C-alpha positions as semicolon CSV with decimal commas, in nm:
position;residue;x (nm);y (nm);z (nm)
1;M;-1,917;-2,352;-0,117
2;E;-1,777;-2,678;-0,251
3;N;-1,454;-2,628;-0,053
4;M;-1,656;-2,574;0,266
5;E;-1,849;-2,894;0,201
6;N;-1,523;-3,084;0,153
7;L;-1,392;-2,946;0,484
8;I;-1,713;-3,054;0,660
9;I;-1,695;-3,402;0,509
10;D;-1,328;-3,435;0,604
11;K;-1,398;-3,332;0,965
12;F;-1,699;-3,566;0,985
13;I;-1,487;-3,858;0,861
14;T;-1,213;-3,775;1,112
15;L;-1,459;-3,761;1,403
16;F;-1,671;-4,064;1,318
17;R;-1,420;-4,302;1,164
18;G;-1,421;-4,662;1,277
19;R;-1,390;-4,994;1,101
20;G;-1,302;-4,934;0,740
21;D;-1,411;-5,269;0,601
22;C;-1,785;-5,244;0,672
23;Y;-2,060;-5,016;0,799
24;G;-2,416;-5,039;0,923
25;S;-2,717;-4,986;0,699
26;E;-3,027;-4,787;0,780
27;E;-3,224;-5,113;0,773
28;G;-3,012;-5,264;1,048
29;G;-2,767;-5,488;0,860
30;C;-2,395;-5,500;0,810
31;V;-2,274;-5,380;0,469
32;R;-1,949;-5,561;0,386
33;R;-1,803;-5,289;0,168
34;P;-1,538;-5,028;0,246
35;L;-1,645;-4,732;0,457
36;D;-1,503;-4,463;0,233
37;R;-1,553;-4,095;0,157
38;T;-1,836;-4,172;-0,088
39;V;-2,033;-4,356;0,183
40;F;-1,987;-4,070;0,431
41;T;-2,079;-3,811;0,166
42;N;-2,391;-4,008;0,073
43;H;-2,493;-4,004;0,441
44;L;-2,438;-3,630;0,473
45;T;-2,631;-3,552;0,155
46;G;-2,929;-3,766;0,256
47;G;-2,873;-4,057;0,017
48;A;-2,847;-4,339;0,271
49;G;-2,803;-4,322;0,646
50;I;-2,515;-4,522;0,789
51;G;-2,381;-4,649;1,115
52;V;-2,017;-4,696;1,206
53;Y;-1,862;-4,980;1,401
54;P;-1,636;-4,802;1,652
55;A;-1,395;-5,083;1,746
56;V;-1,124;-5,137;1,486
57;P;-0,963;-5,481;1,482
58;A;-0,593;-5,487;1,570
59;S;-0,372;-5,676;1,815
60;T;-0,544;-5,449;2,069
61;P;-0,875;-5,330;1,915
62;F;-0,897;-4,952;1,926
63;C;-1,145;-4,669;1,867
64;V;-1,146;-4,292;1,840
65;W;-1,494;-4,229;1,979
66;G;-1,739;-4,368;2,227
67;C;-2,110;-4,314;2,270
68;S;-2,366;-4,366;2,539
69;D;-2,712;-4,424;2,394
70;I;-3,012;-4,317;2,599
71;D;-3,317;-4,474;2,437
72;F;-3,564;-4,252;2,620
73;E;-3,681;-3,895;2,580
74;D;-3,467;-3,792;2,875
75;L;-3,253;-3,489;2,796
76;G;-3,185;-3,449;3,168
77;A;-3,011;-3,789;3,176
78;A;-2,802;-3,700;2,870
79;R;-2,699;-3,370;3,029
80;L;-2,618;-3,549;3,357
81;L;-2,382;-3,785;3,174
82;Q;-2,232;-3,491;2,986
83;R;-2,166;-3,299;3,311
84;T;-2,013;-3,610;3,468
85;I;-1,778;-3,654;3,172
86;N;-1,693;-3,283;3,175
87;M;-1,603;-3,302;3,548
88;A;-1,321;-3,535;3,441
89;G;-1,194;-3,263;3,207
90;I;-1,321;-3,440;2,897
91;E;-1,544;-3,267;2,647
92;S;-1,858;-3,448;2,537
93;Y;-2,149;-3,373;2,308
94;V;-2,520;-3,447;2,330
95;E;-2,709;-3,527;2,012
96;R;-3,074;-3,613;1,975
97;S;-3,077;-3,954;1,810
98;R;-3,269;-4,013;1,490
99;S;-3,517;-4,262;1,633
100;K;-3,566;-4,175;1,998
101;G;-3,362;-4,048;2,287
102;Y;-3,011;-3,908;2,289
103;H;-2,649;-3,995;2,224
104;V;-2,368;-3,863;2,441
105;W;-2,050;-3,866;2,230
106;V;-1,686;-3,860;2,341
107;F;-1,406;-3,816;2,086
108;A;-1,046;-3,914;2,159
109;S;-0,759;-3,704;2,027
110;E;-0,579;-4,027;1,936
111;P;-0,677;-4,395;1,911
112;V;-0,741;-4,564;2,247
113;P;-0,803;-4,929;2,329
114;A;-1,173;-5,002;2,270
115;E;-1,192;-5,166;2,613
116;T;-1,059;-4,847;2,776
117;M;-1,325;-4,634;2,606
118;R;-1,599;-4,878;2,704
119;R;-1,488;-4,900;3,068
120;A;-1,450;-4,523;3,096
121;L;-1,809;-4,470;2,980
122;L;-1,933;-4,741;3,216
123;V;-1,759;-4,559;3,503
124;V;-1,932;-4,236;3,396
125;H;-2,267;-4,410;3,425
126;Q;-2,173;-4,546;3,766
127;V;-2,060;-4,206;3,897
128;A;-2,373;-4,039;3,756
129;D;-2,586;-4,318;3,907
130;Y;-2,760;-4,370;3,573
131;P;-2,804;-4,723;3,430
132;A;-2,573;-4,809;3,141
133;R;-2,809;-4,977;2,896
134;E;-2,615;-4,911;2,578
135;V;-2,251;-4,803;2,582
136;N;-2,045;-4,813;2,264
137;P;-1,818;-4,970;2,178
138;K;-2,024;-5,262;2,306
139;Q;-1,751;-5,513;2,225
140;S;-1,378;-5,482;2,230
141;D;-1,327;-5,836;2,100
142;V;-1,359;-5,777;1,726
143;S;-1,206;-5,940;1,422
144;I;-1,274;-5,980;1,053
145;N;-1,566;-6,209;1,145
146;K;-1,683;-6,039;1,466
147;V;-1,770;-5,680;1,378
148;G;-1,944;-5,575;1,699
149;N;-2,228;-5,324;1,701
150;Y;-2,260;-5,003;1,507
151;V;-2,405;-4,665;1,602
152;R;-2,614;-4,470;1,352
153;L;-2,441;-4,144;1,276
154;P;-2,595;-3,800;1,321
155;Y;-2,647;-3,535;1,053
156;F;-2,814;-3,755;0,793
157;G;-2,874;-3,512;0,506
158;G;-2,698;-3,240;0,703
159;L;-2,517;-3,093;0,403
160;D;-2,847;-3,018;0,231
161;S;-3,054;-2,898;0,528
162;T;-3,052;-2,884;0,903
163;P;-3,165;-3,222;1,033
164;E;-3,486;-3,211;1,237
165;R;-3,338;-3,408;1,524
């Protein structure tokens, strides 16, 4: 069982990696410590929920995932965005967020410019004719001092039990 847990943790880190120098706390602040395997494991075992800053600082800031946040109990809207993304031949995933509403996640097979991910998701909203209230990454202009916004990750405590949401 331990090997299976390690595989799950490894896959989770690969999917949801972002800035490595900080992460978001459950309380809403920025934790200026490395986002390492221990932090991810603690999230998955229910110790402390985290958020990840998607845009990684570089000469051209990049990311490996994007997320559209629907802050309403509107599964139909989340599925509409998912279908719109899928029409472009891109797989996407709907997750019920921990507080309210839904996240629609897109994962890149390789790092892409953060601005490209952001603009692509904004186009999806435009094509679907659904307002883009919260598209992540929110900022592509990030640095050591400008971290951007984080997204709370799913599966808090997911290694110990199936999360309710």
